[in-house]
C-alpha positions as CSV (number, residue, x, y, z in Angstrom):
1,M,-14.1,-9.3,-43.4
2,N,-13.4,-5.6,-43.6
3,R,-13.9,-3.4,-40.5
4,D,-16.5,-0.7,-40.7
5,T,-14.4,2.3,-39.9
6,S,-17.2,4.8,-40.6
7,S,-19.1,4.0,-37.4
8,P,-18.5,6.6,-34.6
9,K,-16.3,5.6,-31.7
10,K,-18.2,4.7,-28.5
11,P,-17.3,5.2,-24.9
12,L,-15.7,2.5,-22.8
13,T,-18.1,-0.2,-21.5
14,K,-17.9,-1.5,-18.0
15,H,-16.3,-4.7,-19.2
16,E,-13.6,-2.7,-21.0
17,L,-13.0,-0.5,-18.0
18,N,-12.6,-3.6,-15.9
19,Q,-10.1,-5.0,-18.3
20,I,-7.9,-1.9,-17.7
21,W,-8.5,-2.2,-13.9
22,Y,-7.6,-5.9,-13.5
23,R,-4.7,-5.9,-16.0
24,W,-2.8,-3.3,-14.0
25,G,-4.3,-4.3,-10.6
26,F,-3.0,-7.8,-10.8
27,T,0.2,-7.4,-12.8
28,H,1.7,-4.0,-11.5
29,L,4.6,-5.8,-9.8
30,S,5.0,-8.7,-12.2
31,S,7.4,-7.0,-14.5
32,M,9.6,-4.3,-13.1
33,S,12.9,-2.5,-13.8
34,Y,14.8,0.3,-12.0
35,E,14.1,2.5,-15.0
36,K,10.3,2.2,-15.2
37,I,9.1,0.3,-12.1
38,Q,5.4,-0.3,-12.7
39,A,5.2,1.2,-16.2
40,H,5.2,-2.2,-18.0
41,A,1.9,-3.1,-16.5
42,W,0.4,0.3,-17.5
43,A,1.3,-0.4,-21.2
44,Y,-0.1,-3.9,-20.9
45,S,-3.4,-2.7,-19.4
46,Y,-4.0,-0.3,-22.4
47,I,-3.6,-2.9,-25.1
48,P,-7.4,-3.7,-25.2
49,F,-8.0,0.1,-25.2
50,A,-5.6,0.5,-28.2
51,R,-7.4,-2.3,-30.1
52,K,-10.8,-0.7,-29.5
53,Y,-9.9,2.8,-30.6
54,Y,-6.8,2.7,-32.7
55,H,-7.1,-0.6,-34.6
56,D,-6.6,1.2,-37.9
57,E,-4.4,4.0,-36.6
58,P,-1.0,2.5,-35.8
59,E,0.7,5.9,-35.1
60,K,-1.9,6.8,-32.4
61,K,-1.6,3.3,-31.0
62,R,2.2,3.7,-30.8
63,R,1.9,7.1,-29.0
64,L,-0.6,5.7,-26.5
65,L,1.6,2.7,-25.5
66,K,4.7,4.9,-25.5
67,R,3.3,7.5,-23.1
68,H,2.2,4.7,-20.8
69,S,5.6,3.1,-20.8
70,M,7.2,5.9,-18.9
71,F,8.4,5.6,-15.3
72,Y,5.6,5.1,-12.8
73,N,5.5,4.1,-9.1
74,T,2.8,4.4,-6.5
75,E,0.8,2.4,-3.9
76,P,-1.0,-0.3,-6.0
77,Q,-4.4,-0.4,-4.4
78,T,-5.3,3.3,-3.9
79,G,-3.1,4.2,-6.9
80,Q,-5.8,2.8,-9.1
81,L,-7.5,6.2,-8.6
82,I,-5.0,7.6,-11.0
83,N,-5.6,4.8,-13.5
84,G,-9.3,5.6,-13.4
85,I,-8.6,9.4,-14.1
86,V,-6.2,8.5,-16.9
87,A,-8.7,6.1,-18.4
88,S,-11.3,8.9,-18.6
89,L,-8.8,11.2,-20.2
90,E,-7.6,8.7,-22.7
91,E,-11.3,8.0,-23.6
92,Q,-11.8,11.7,-24.3
93,I,-8.7,11.8,-26.5
94,A,-9.8,8.7,-28.4
95,L,-13.3,10.2,-28.9
96,G,-11.8,13.4,-30.4
97,N,-12.5,15.8,-27.5
98,N,-10.3,18.7,-26.6
99,V,-7.8,16.9,-24.3
100,S,-4.1,16.9,-25.1
101,E,-2.0,13.7,-25.1
102,E,0.3,15.2,-22.6
103,M,-2.4,15.5,-19.9
104,P,-2.5,11.8,-18.9
105,V,1.3,11.8,-18.6
106,N,1.2,15.0,-16.4
107,I,-1.6,13.6,-14.3
108,K,0.4,10.4,-13.6
109,A,3.5,12.3,-12.7
110,T,1.6,14.8,-10.5
111,L,-0.5,12.3,-8.5
112,M,1.7,9.2,-8.1
113,G,3.6,10.8,-5.2
114,P,0.6,12.1,-3.1
115,L,-1.3,8.8,-3.7
116,A,1.7,6.8,-2.6
117,G,1.7,8.7,0.7
118,I,-2.0,8.4,1.3
119,G,-2.1,4.7,0.1
120,D,0.8,3.6,2.3
121,S,-0.8,5.3,5.3
122,I,-4.0,3.4,4.7
123,I,-2.8,0.0,3.6
124,Q,0.5,-0.4,5.5
125,G,-0.4,1.8,8.4
126,I,-4.0,0.7,9.1
127,V,-5.3,-2.2,7.1
128,V,-2.3,-4.6,7.3
129,P,-1.6,-4.0,11.1
130,I,-5.3,-4.6,11.9
131,L,-5.6,-7.7,9.9
132,L,-2.3,-9.0,11.3
133,S,-3.3,-8.4,14.9
134,I,-6.5,-10.4,14.3
135,A,-4.6,-13.1,12.5
136,M,-2.0,-13.4,15.3
137,S,-4.7,-13.7,17.9
138,L,-6.3,-16.5,15.9
139,A,-3.0,-18.2,15.4
140,S,-2.1,-18.3,19.1
141,G,-1.6,-21.9,20.1
142,G,-0.6,-23.0,16.6
143,S,-4.0,-22.7,15.0
144,P,-3.9,-22.4,11.1
145,L,-6.9,-20.0,11.2
146,G,-4.5,-17.0,11.6
147,P,-2.7,-17.2,8.3
148,I,-5.8,-18.4,6.5
149,F,-7.8,-15.4,7.8
150,Y,-5.1,-13.0,6.7
151,I,-4.7,-14.5,3.3
152,V,-8.4,-14.5,2.6
153,T,-9.3,-11.1,4.1
154,Y,-6.4,-9.3,2.4
155,G,-7.1,-11.1,-0.8
156,I,-10.7,-9.7,-0.7
157,L,-9.9,-6.2,0.7
158,G,-7.0,-5.4,-1.6
159,P,-8.9,-5.9,-4.9
160,M,-12.0,-4.2,-3.4
161,I,-10.1,-1.1,-2.5
162,S,-8.4,-1.2,-5.9
163,Y,-11.7,-1.6,-7.8
164,I,-13.5,1.2,-5.9
165,A,-10.5,3.5,-6.4
166,F,-10.3,2.9,-10.1
167,H,-14.0,3.4,-10.8
168,S,-14.1,6.5,-8.5
169,G,-11.2,8.0,-10.5
170,Y,-12.9,7.3,-13.8
171,R,-16.2,8.8,-12.6
172,L,-14.6,11.9,-11.1
173,G,-12.0,12.5,-13.8
174,V,-9.7,15.5,-13.3
175,N,-12.0,16.7,-10.5
176,A,-10.4,14.2,-8.2
177,I,-7.2,16.2,-8.4
178,D,-8.6,18.8,-6.1
179,I,-9.0,16.2,-3.4
180,I,-5.5,14.6,-3.5
181,V,-3.0,17.3,-4.2
182,G,-1.7,20.3,-2.2
183,E,-2.9,21.0,1.3
184,N,-5.7,18.5,1.0
185,S,-3.2,15.7,0.3
186,K,-1.1,16.7,3.3
187,R,-4.1,16.8,5.6
188,I,-5.3,13.4,4.5
189,T,-1.9,11.9,4.8
190,D,-1.3,13.4,8.2
191,A,-4.6,12.1,9.4
192,F,-4.0,8.6,8.2
193,N,-0.5,8.7,9.6
194,I,-1.8,9.6,13.0
195,L,-4.4,6.9,12.9
196,G,-1.7,4.4,11.7
197,V,0.5,5.3,14.6
198,M,-2.4,4.6,17.0
199,V,-3.1,1.3,15.4
200,V,0.5,0.2,15.4
201,G,0.8,1.3,19.1
202,A,-2.3,-0.7,20.1
203,L,-0.9,-3.7,18.1
204,A,2.4,-3.5,19.9
205,A,0.8,-3.1,23.3
206,N,-1.3,-6.2,22.8
207,T,1.1,-8.5,21.0
208,I,4.6,-7.7,22.1
209,V,5.5,-9.8,25.2
210,L,8.7,-9.4,27.1
211,K,9.0,-10.3,30.8
212,T,12.0,-10.5,33.2
213,I,12.5,-13.2,35.8
214,A,15.1,-11.2,37.6
215,K,14.6,-10.3,41.3
216,V,15.8,-7.2,43.1
217,P,16.5,-6.6,46.8
218,L,13.7,-4.5,48.4
219,G,13.4,-3.9,52.2
220,G,15.5,-6.9,53.2
221,K,13.7,-9.2,50.8
222,T,13.8,-9.9,47.1
223,K,11.0,-8.9,44.8
224,P,10.4,-9.7,41.2
225,L,11.8,-6.9,39.0
226,E,8.8,-7.4,36.7
227,S,6.3,-6.3,39.4
228,V,8.5,-3.3,40.3
229,L,8.6,-2.2,36.7
230,N,4.9,-2.7,36.2
231,G,4.3,-0.6,39.3
232,I,6.2,2.2,37.7
233,F,4.9,1.8,34.1
234,P,2.8,-1.3,33.1
235,G,4.3,-3.0,30.0
236,L,7.6,-1.0,30.2
237,L,9.8,-3.7,28.8
238,P,7.7,-4.3,25.7
239,L,7.6,-0.5,25.1
240,I,11.4,-0.2,25.4
241,I,11.9,-3.0,22.9
242,V,9.4,-1.5,20.5
243,L,11.1,1.9,20.8
244,F,14.5,0.3,20.3
245,G,13.4,-1.4,17.1
246,W,11.9,1.8,15.8
247,W,15.2,3.6,16.6
248,L,17.1,1.0,14.6
249,V,14.9,1.4,11.6
250,S,14.4,5.2,11.6
251,S,17.8,6.5,12.8
252,K,20.2,3.7,11.9
253,Q,18.3,2.8,8.7
254,Y,18.6,-0.9,9.4
255,S,16.5,-3.4,7.5
256,A,13.8,-5.4,9.1
257,T,16.0,-8.5,8.9
258,K,18.8,-6.9,10.7
259,V,16.5,-5.6,13.4
260,I,15.0,-9.1,13.9
261,L,18.5,-10.6,14.2
262,I,19.6,-7.9,16.8
263,L,16.5,-8.4,18.9
264,T,17.0,-12.2,18.7
265,V,20.6,-11.8,20.0
266,I,19.5,-9.5,22.8
267,V,16.7,-11.9,24.0
268,T,19.0,-14.9,23.7
269,I,21.7,-13.3,25.8
270,G,19.1,-12.1,28.3
271,C,17.8,-15.7,28.7
272,L,21.2,-17.1,29.1
273,I,22.1,-14.7,31.9
274,G,18.8,-15.2,33.6
275,L,17.3,-11.8,32.8
276,F,14.4,-12.9,30.6
C-alpha cells in the first residue's frame, strides 16, 4: 500500500512524546563510549520521530540521527528537561517552521553542563542521601525492609523526576533556557548544594558511629575518654572521621574504595590496641 504523502504533518502525540522520553530515560547508560557518552541513546530515542516525519525523506532522516549522535553527557533524570526542549524544536523543524537544524545541537551543548550541576545537586546531594538514611534506619538489625525501600522508592522517584522534566521542557521550549543558564543556574546550583551539604551533614550525624573505650586519668581516677570528648563536643569522633574521609576524597582525590579501605585499616588497628 502506498503512503499518502500529501497529508500535512501533525504535531507529536503524547504517546510519541513518551516514546522519546522512555527510550532515552531507560537506555541513556546502556551504550556508552568515551567519544560520545550518552549520545547513542539520543539517536535511538529519535528513531520513532524519524519514522513519523521523515519516512520518505532519507536525507533529512540521516541529518536528524547524525546531529543526535554527537557527544552528550548530563545528569539523566533532570537532564530530560533538555530532551523535552529539543523534542519541541525538532517538531518545529519537521513541521516546516523557522527553526534551524543547528539550534537543537546548540541547545544540548549549552544546557548539558548547567543541568548536570543542578541535577547532581538534587539527585546525589538530596534525594539519594535522604532515601539512604531512611533505608539504613529500616535495615538496622538486619531487616530486609531497608534495601527494598530504597530500590522501590528510587525506582519510582527517578522516572517521575525524569518524566516531569521532559514534559516541562517540551511545554516551555526555549523559554526554559532563561531559567537554567547564567546567573539563574548558579543561584539554583548553589542553593541545592547548600541544602545537599545540610542533608549529608544530618545523615552523617545520625548514622556514623565511632566510640572509644579508652580511659584517661582525671583527678586521681580514670574516666572514659568518650565522656570527656562528648563534654567538649558531642559526637566529636564521628565528625573527625567524616572530615578525614572528605579530605581524602577532595584533597587527595582518592576513590571511594580507597577511602573505605583506609578507614577499615584505621578502625581495625584502633580495635586491636584498645582504642575503639
